[in-house]
C-alpha positions as CSV (number, residue, x, y, z in Angstrom):
1,X,-100.5,21.2,-52.6
2,X,-99.7,22.4,-49.1
3,X,-96.2,22.4,-48.9
4,X,-96.6,26.4,-48.7
5,X,-99.5,26.5,-46.4
6,X,-98.3,24.8,-43.3
7,X,-96.1,26.4,-41.4
8,X,-93.7,24.2,-39.3
9,X,-92.6,24.5,-35.6
10,X,-89.7,23.4,-33.3
11,X,-88.7,20.2,-33.3
12,X,-89.8,18.1,-30.6
13,X,-87.1,16.4,-28.5
14,X,-87.6,13.5,-26.4
15,X,-85.6,11.4,-23.7
16,X,-86.8,8.1,-22.4
17,X,-86.1,6.6,-18.9
18,X,-87.3,3.1,-18.5
19,X,-87.8,1.9,-14.7
20,X,-88.6,-1.3,-12.9
21,X,-91.6,-0.2,-10.7
22,X,-95.5,0.2,-11.2
23,X,-96.8,3.8,-12.2
24,X,-98.3,4.5,-8.9
25,X,-95.0,4.2,-6.9
26,X,-93.7,7.5,-9.2
27,X,-96.9,9.4,-10.0
28,X,-96.9,11.9,-7.2
29,X,-93.1,12.7,-7.7
30,X,-93.4,12.9,-11.4
31,X,-96.4,15.3,-11.0
32,X,-94.1,17.4,-8.5
33,X,-91.5,17.3,-11.4
34,X,-94.0,18.3,-13.7
35,X,-95.4,21.4,-11.8
36,X,-91.6,22.5,-11.9
37,X,-91.2,22.2,-15.7
38,X,-94.1,23.9,-17.4
39,X,-92.7,23.8,-20.8
40,X,-92.1,20.0,-20.5
41,X,-94.7,17.1,-21.3
42,X,-93.9,14.1,-19.0
43,X,-95.4,10.8,-20.1
44,X,-95.6,7.7,-18.3
45,X,-96.3,4.7,-20.1
46,X,-96.2,0.9,-18.2
47,X,-94.8,-2.0,-20.0
48,X,-94.3,-5.6,-19.5
49,X,-91.2,-7.1,-20.9
50,X,-89.1,-10.3,-20.8
51,X,-91.4,-11.0,-17.6
52,X,-90.7,-8.0,-15.6
53,X,-93.3,-4.8,-15.0
54,X,-92.0,-1.2,-15.4
55,X,-92.7,1.9,-16.5
56,X,-91.0,4.1,-19.4
57,X,-91.2,7.8,-18.7
58,X,-91.2,10.1,-21.6
59,X,-89.8,13.7,-21.5
60,X,-90.7,15.9,-24.3
61,X,-89.7,19.4,-25.1
62,X,-88.5,22.0,-28.0
63,X,-85.8,22.9,-25.4
64,X,-82.8,20.2,-25.1
65,X,-81.8,22.2,-21.8
66,X,-85.4,21.8,-20.4
67,X,-85.3,18.1,-20.8
68,X,-82.0,17.5,-19.1
69,X,-82.7,19.5,-15.9
70,X,-86.0,17.7,-16.0
71,X,-84.0,14.4,-16.5
72,X,-81.6,15.2,-13.7
73,X,-84.6,15.6,-11.3
74,X,-86.5,12.7,-12.1
75,X,-83.0,10.4,-11.9
76,X,-82.8,12.0,-8.5
77,X,-85.9,10.9,-7.0
78,X,-85.6,7.7,-8.9
79,X,-82.2,7.1,-6.7
80,X,-84.0,8.3,-3.5
81,X,-86.5,5.8,-4.0
82,X,-83.9,3.0,-4.7
83,X,-86.0,2.4,-8.2
84,X,-84.0,0.7,-10.6
85,X,-83.4,2.2,-14.2
86,X,-83.4,-0.2,-16.8
87,X,-82.6,2.2,-19.7
88,X,-81.9,5.7,-20.2
């Protein structure tokens, strides 16, 4: 009954980067990247898997090029901090 009443929007795209670190180690750098990309949502989610502590960084936007640019910025600061990426 609601089929013609709900308007759809653009599809939300996402990309996840999982790293071996604690959230406090990357919080300031993530905030800096977030401030550069106002149309992108960045979330960080701590995990404990296979005896390792880490954080999954999720980048969401309706624009793929914004996700790609944001991803590059995040990977760059992770490399500078020598933080191991376990999943891209």
